[in-house]
C-alpha positions as CSV (number, residue, x, y, z in Angstrom):
1,M,14.6,223.5,122.2
2,T,12.5,222.4,119.3
3,N,9.0,222.2,120.1
4,I,6.9,220.0,117.4
5,A,3.3,220.4,116.0
6,I,1.9,217.1,114.6
7,F,-0.8,217.5,112.4
8,A,-3.0,214.4,111.6
9,S,-5.9,213.4,109.8
10,G,-6.8,209.6,110.7
11,S,-5.9,207.1,113.5
12,G,-2.8,208.5,114.1
13,S,-0.5,205.9,114.8
14,N,2.5,208.0,113.0
15,A,2.0,210.5,115.3
16,E,1.8,208.3,118.6
17,N,5.1,206.7,117.2
18,I,6.9,209.7,116.7
19,A,5.4,210.9,120.6
20,D,6.8,207.8,121.9
21,Y,10.2,207.9,119.9
22,F,11.1,212.0,121.4
23,S,9.5,210.9,124.9
24,E,12.5,210.8,127.1
25,N,14.3,213.6,124.4
26,S,15.0,216.9,126.3
27,D,15.4,218.8,123.2
28,I,12.8,217.8,121.3
29,R,9.4,218.0,122.4
30,I,5.6,217.0,121.0
31,C,3.8,219.7,122.0
32,L,0.4,219.9,120.0
33,I,-1.6,217.5,117.7
34,V,-3.6,219.7,115.3
35,S,-6.6,217.8,113.1
36,N,-8.7,218.8,111.0
37,K,-11.4,216.1,112.2
38,A,-12.9,216.1,115.3
39,D,-13.7,212.7,115.4
40,A,-9.9,211.4,114.1
41,F,-8.7,208.9,116.9
42,V,-5.5,210.6,116.4
43,H,-7.2,212.6,119.5
44,E,-7.8,209.6,121.4
45,R,-4.2,208.6,121.3
46,A,-3.0,212.3,121.9
47,K,-5.1,212.1,125.2
48,K,-3.7,208.6,126.1
49,L,0.0,210.4,125.5
50,G,-1.0,213.7,127.4
51,I,-0.4,215.7,124.4
52,P,-2.8,218.8,123.8
53,S,-4.7,218.1,120.6
54,L,-6.9,220.7,119.0
55,T,-9.3,220.5,115.7
56,Y,-9.6,223.4,112.9
57,P,-12.2,222.9,109.7
58,K,-10.8,223.1,106.3
59,S,-11.7,227.0,106.1
60,E,-9.4,228.0,109.0
61,F,-6.8,225.7,107.6
62,E,-6.9,227.2,104.6
63,E,-7.6,230.9,105.7
64,G,-4.2,230.0,107.9
65,T,-4.5,232.8,110.7
66,R,-6.2,231.0,113.8
67,V,-3.9,227.7,113.4
68,L,-0.3,230.2,112.9
69,E,-1.7,231.7,116.4
70,I,-1.9,228.6,117.9
71,L,1.4,227.2,116.9
72,R,2.8,230.3,117.8
73,E,1.2,230.6,121.5
74,Y,2.4,226.8,122.1
75,G,6.1,228.1,121.0
76,I,6.0,225.7,117.5
77,N,9.1,225.9,115.7
78,F,8.8,222.6,113.6
79,I,5.6,221.2,112.1
80,V,5.2,217.4,111.1
81,L,2.5,216.1,109.0
82,A,1.8,212.2,109.7
83,G,-1.1,211.6,107.7
84,F,-2.4,215.2,107.3
85,L,-4.8,215.7,104.2
86,L,-5.3,218.7,103.6
87,K,-2.9,221.3,101.5
88,I,-1.0,223.2,103.7
89,P,-1.8,227.2,103.1
90,G,0.9,229.5,102.4
91,S,0.9,231.7,105.2
92,L,2.5,228.6,107.0
93,I,4.6,227.8,104.6
94,E,6.1,231.2,105.0
95,A,6.0,230.9,108.6
96,Y,7.9,227.8,108.7
97,P,9.9,227.5,105.9
98,R,12.0,224.0,105.8
99,K,10.6,223.5,108.7
100,I,7.3,221.8,108.2
101,V,8.2,218.0,106.9
102,N,5.7,215.2,105.8
103,I,6.1,211.6,104.8
104,H,4.5,209.9,102.0
105,P,3.7,206.3,101.1
106,A,5.5,206.1,98.3
107,L,9.1,206.8,96.5
108,L,8.0,210.3,95.1
109,P,8.0,211.6,92.4
110,K,6.2,208.7,91.7
111,Y,2.2,207.9,93.1
112,G,2.5,211.4,94.4
113,G,-0.1,214.1,94.0
114,K,-3.6,215.7,94.8
115,G,-5.8,212.8,96.1
116,M,-2.6,210.3,96.3
117,Y,-2.4,209.0,99.9
118,G,-3.0,206.1,102.0
119,E,-4.8,202.9,100.1
120,H,-5.1,205.2,97.0
121,V,-1.3,204.8,96.5
122,H,-1.1,201.2,97.2
123,K,-3.4,200.4,94.7
124,A,-2.0,201.9,91.9
125,V,1.3,201.0,93.2
126,V,0.1,197.2,92.8
127,A,-2.2,198.2,89.5
128,A,1.1,199.4,87.9
129,G,2.8,195.8,88.4
130,E,5.9,198.2,90.5
131,K,8.7,195.7,91.6
132,E,8.9,198.0,94.7
133,S,7.3,201.0,96.4
134,G,8.8,202.8,100.0
135,I,8.1,205.8,101.9
136,T,9.4,209.3,101.1
137,I,10.1,212.4,103.6
138,H,10.1,215.6,102.7
139,Y,9.7,219.5,102.9
140,V,6.4,220.8,102.1
141,N,6.4,223.1,99.7
142,E,2.8,225.0,97.9
143,H,2.2,221.8,95.6
144,Y,1.4,218.7,96.7
145,D,4.4,215.9,97.7
146,E,7.0,217.7,95.6
147,G,9.1,219.8,98.2
148,Q,12.5,218.5,98.3
149,V,13.1,214.9,99.6
150,I,14.9,214.4,102.9
151,F,15.0,210.6,103.1
152,Q,13.8,207.9,101.1
153,A,13.2,203.9,102.2
154,K,12.5,201.2,100.0
155,C,10.6,198.1,100.1
156,D,10.1,195.3,97.6
157,V,6.2,194.6,96.0
158,S,6.0,190.9,94.6
159,P,3.5,190.4,91.7
160,T,1.4,188.6,94.3
161,D,1.5,191.5,96.9
162,T,-2.1,193.2,97.5
163,P,-2.5,196.8,98.4
164,E,-3.1,195.5,102.1
165,N,0.3,194.0,101.7
166,V,1.9,196.7,100.5
167,A,0.6,199.2,102.9
168,Q,2.1,197.1,105.6
169,K,5.1,197.0,104.2
170,V,5.2,200.5,103.9
171,H,4.0,201.2,107.4
172,E,6.8,199.2,108.8
173,L,8.9,201.6,106.8
174,E,6.9,204.8,108.2
175,Y,7.5,203.6,112.1
176,R,11.2,202.3,111.6
177,H,12.4,205.8,110.1
178,F,10.3,208.8,110.2
179,P,11.2,209.6,113.9
180,E,15.0,209.3,112.8
181,A,14.6,211.3,110.0
182,I,12.5,214.2,111.6
183,E,15.6,214.1,114.4
184,K,18.0,214.3,112.3
185,T,16.3,217.0,109.9
186,I,15.8,219.0,113.4
187,L,19.2,218.9,114.3
188,S,21.1,219.3,110.8
189,A,19.2,222.9,110.8
190,Q,20.3,223.3,113.9
191,K,24.2,223.0,112.9
């Protein structure tokens, strides 16, 4: 049994999509949602889904001990970052080697790094006149968006696309591919 904790900072649409995908899976369970924001809408989604959700301030994430304790308490053995905006501390990376994955709303290594998330990425893609964008699912290491790539999917960007248009295309890719990529990553790690 793989017990997943989802870390999210915002609305939690990806977290809900992932939870729905695994709701009938007897080998992979979403056991916990963790956020750094008490008012994040992901907590409402968690409540609706019947998944416990907890909030820890940035200082507790950076220090890492309390978060690590709660993950162990819930028997978590895999972590998914779904719109989580804080850097993961070294203590968590050491405790979960190649067991923390993130989704980034661009084709890394382009448009990654500190401060590059959500609409900031889509605005940069449009401003640069890119012809394509997409998603990158990758392992988390000690640097923003530099972990080994697991999966990428692309979408076209037309000259008339706005950042909002690009965001919509990227969200569609996220919803379609992220849960399946998580499942494949977990299954390949078990072999």
